[in-house]
N, C-alpha and C positions, 0 to 999 in steps of 0.2 A: 452598554448599548442603551440609547435613549428610547423610551417607550411612551412619550407624550402623545396623547390622543389615540392610544392603542395601536401605534405603529412603531417599527424599529427605525434605525438610521437610514434604511433604504426605502422607507415608505411602505413597508410590508407588515402585516400583523406579526407580532412576536412569535418566534418559533417556526415560521413558514419557511425561511431560508434553510434552517437546519433539517426540516423534513425534506425539502427539495434535494439537499446534498445527500441524504440517505438514498434517495432514488437514483441520483446521479452516480453514486458509487457503483450501483448495479449496472447502469448504462455503460459506464466506462469499463467495468469488468467484462461486459459482453464485447465491447470494441476491442479490448485487449485479447480476448480469445480469438477474435477474427484475425487480428494481427498475427497470432501464432499460426493460424491456418495458412496465411500468406507466406510465412517463413518456410513452411513445408512445401507449398505450391503457389507460386506467385500468380499463376494464371487461373486460380480458382474463382471463376466469375460469380458463383453463388455467394462466396464469402465477400467478394468485392461489392456486390449489390446490397448485401446485408449491411456492410460497412457504410455504404452511401445512405441507406435508410436511417441507420442509427445516428450518423452524423447530422442528417437533416433534422431529426427530432431534437437533438441536443442544441443545434443551431437555433431552433425556434424557441427553446425554453430558457436557456441559460441566462441570456441578457435580461429577461423579464424578472429574474430572481436576483439581480444584482451581480451577475457574472458576465459582463460584456465581452471581456477578452476571450472567455470560453466560447462564446458565440462566434467570434472572429475566427478562432482556430478551427471550430467545427465546420464553418463555411469553407475554409481552405481544404479540409479533409473531404468534404462532400464533393467539391469541384475536382479534387485529385482523383477520387474514386470514379467520377464520371469519365475522366480522361482515360483511366485504366480500362473501363468498360468499352470505350470506343476502340481501344487498341489492346486487346487482351494479352497478346504475346509479346508486345514491345516493352522491353526492360522489365520483364516479370521477376527477374532474379533479385531486384532491389526493393521490391514492394513491401516485403515483410518488415525490413528494417525501417523503411519510410513510415509504415503504419505504426510501428513501435514509437518512433520519434513523435508522431502526432499524439499518441496516447500520453506520453510524458509531458508534452506541452499542455494538453487538456487537464492533466492532473495538477500541474502547477497553477493553471488559471482557476481551477475550481477550489483547490484545497490550500492555496496560499492565502493568508489573511488579506482581504480586499480593503483598499482605501475607501473612505467615505466620499460620496459625491460632493458634499460640501461640508468642510470641517465645522463643528459646532463652536459657538463663541465660548470662551473660557468663563467660568462662573466668577462673580465678583469676589466672593469669599470662599475659595475651595476648601472643602473639608479634607483633613489629612487622613488617608486610609490607614488601616492597621498594617504596619510593615510586614508582619508575619503572613497575613492573608494575601497581600499583594505579591510577596515573594513566592508563595506557594503556587499561585495561579500562573505566574510567569515561568517558574522553574519546571512545572509539570510538562510544559510544551517541549522541553529538552530531553525528556525521558522517552526512550524508544518503546513502542508498543510490541514490536517484534524484533528479535535478534536472530540473524541467520549466520550459522557457522558452517560453511560449505566450501570445499576446495575445488570442486568441479566448476570451472568457469561458465560452462554452458548452462548447467542447472542453476547456478547462483544468479546468472543474468535473468533466467526465466522467473525465478522466485522474486527477485528484487523488482523486476519489471511489473509483475502482478501486484506486489505490495504498493509500489509507487502509483499504479493505476487506480488502486482502491483508496489512496490517500492515507495510508498508514505511516506512522513515524517508525523508521527502522534503521538498523545498522547491520553491516555485513563484515564478517571476518573469514579469512581463508586459511589461517594457520591455527592449529590447536593451542599451542603455547601462548601465542599472542592473544587469542580469545580469552583464555583463562586469566591472564594478567589483567586484561581490561574488565572482565566480568567481576573480578575481585574488588576492583576499585570503583566500579560504577555505582553512582548514587541513584537508586531507583525511587527515592522519595516516598517510600511507603507503598509503592505499586509492586506488582509481580509480573514483569514483562514475559511474553512468550518467547522461549528459547528453542529455535529449530536447530538441533544439534546433530551434525553428521557423525556417524560412528567411526568411519575410516578417514582420519585426518593426518596430515603431516605434522611432525614434531610431538604431538600428543593426541591420543585417540579420544573419541567422544566419551567413552565410559570412564576414562581417567578424569576428564574434565568434570563429568557429572558427580563422581565420587568425591572429588575435592570440594565442589560447591555444596554437596550435601553435608559434608563434615564441617565446613567453615561458615556457610551461609544457608542453612536449611530454610526452604521456603522462599528464598529471594527470587527465584525464577521458576516459571512453570515450563517444564522440559518436555519436548517431543523429539524423539530420536528419528533421524532419517538415514536410511541405509538400503543398499541393494540386497542385503541378507534378510530375506523375508520369512525365514523358517519360523515355525512355532516356538522352537527353543530360543531363537534369537530374540523374538518379540517378548517372550516371557521374561527373559533376562532383564530387559530394560524396564518392563512394567513392574516386576517384583522389586527392582531396585528403587522404585518410586517415581519413575517417569509417568507423565500424564497420558501419553499415547505414542504411537509408532506410525511413521509414514514410510512405505516401501517405494524405492525408486526402481524403474522410472515412474514418474507420477504425472497425472493430468493436472494442468494449471487450474482448470475449473474446479476439480475436486479439492486440490490443495487450498485454493482461496476460500472455498465454502467451509472447509474445516477450520481454517484460520479465523474466519468470521465468527464461527461458533466459539472457538477458544478465546478470542479476544473480546467478544461480546458486542461487536459492531461491524 
């Protein structure tokens, strides 16, 4: 990133866009929660009005910080919410999925690397960067921050939707055996991704996966068990085995994302 004259490639002071993105994650997380309310009740006018207000705020700010496509999508969402408010009962059954689609588009517009407005001229005598440093910075973008192992399609969709809305890098596995095979070979490049591991999985249960990872790759992943079995005995079993925490299903998307934010650190 060029910082000549105290500005970045988008004409903003260095670090301002990163600060904006941190706030945008929270904004998009709030919009994602409203989308889930519309999944439950498409004629929830309070949620629709809140959606319109949040989209309006994002529309007005994103383009100013170098995210013009996010402003375009937010404008579409604002106009759509206005139409829903004009006809609260018309087509209410599809609104939750439509709102989810907008959230995914906004996440892509905000968290996908943005092209520069005008590409810089190449230097006359470019210095050769250290190959190791260049490789490390590029490869880390391929390492997931969160790994979801969950066979329930509804819950998996909810979790991955929330992760996508917050701009996390993530992967999802539905089968225990497949998950273990991939986790064994995954190159985490010195990081310790968060592993949300369901206890009751087809082919291989979560405890067996955890035991295998602890024996073969201790410390490679930070594990949080997810299960419908929320008894004290069940939770202690996972914690005493070395898991970081426990999440009991059913779970609130808002609570789950807040816990993930604390565990991941952003």
